Steps between C-alpha positions, in 0.01 A plus 500: 500500500262580228641394172419660164240341277498542124129542473466762793828675484592458126828317596629202697820320560604156347644228731855446421496182705236367252698600204800331653304185580395457135861523360783562761771495235339760285370712791755535778402690812696590827481252786226528756750649749577785271147575423374488869781714657478816299554822679420871433701615209555159335373459140245235395401438143134388457272402205207732457177405307340846398173530349504722180160460326187326611501219244872466463746276695696678761853604420790351700778727631795412712569797733728575803377614822686646788400327838342754746397262782407140587137437592291185561723249318566740211640826417406866389718644248532816279488460129845568356403458129242649270296245325519456138132600408364794314207568749578470863285639782624254769883478489747770528852512635442509881169315510474264800466133410416213732658157421602177659831290471316276250485797253881574501691400181829675576654678801774753530648652811415850591738799526492839672292651216242223499475501883412878481252428219335232707447745790305764299132536493350297195353700209189280533458284826360151503194450734601328835146365588 
């Protein structure tokens, strides 16, 4: 699975596992079983690093995605939040996002509404090649 790159794509995902390893008490994450057994319609919260200006540090935003499908040791999900930035050409509600279990900071079981949302076509699809 092709993962996003901050320089190429203007955004990437932070590793929740790395943050947890630095300070497990301050940064709690779901156990590995919960992060690796997500199914369509489940919610996963991820940490996004988003480029805003060429010379500035990227902003960090925690946003929910709804899992669409499992693929190559990871997932494709649909963004379920709008990012908290003024200019935004990449992220909109319904944009497809690739992510791995290592990126998940929180999980929530899906419901009928999120399962239906996961089945729809993404507003912007992530390349599969």
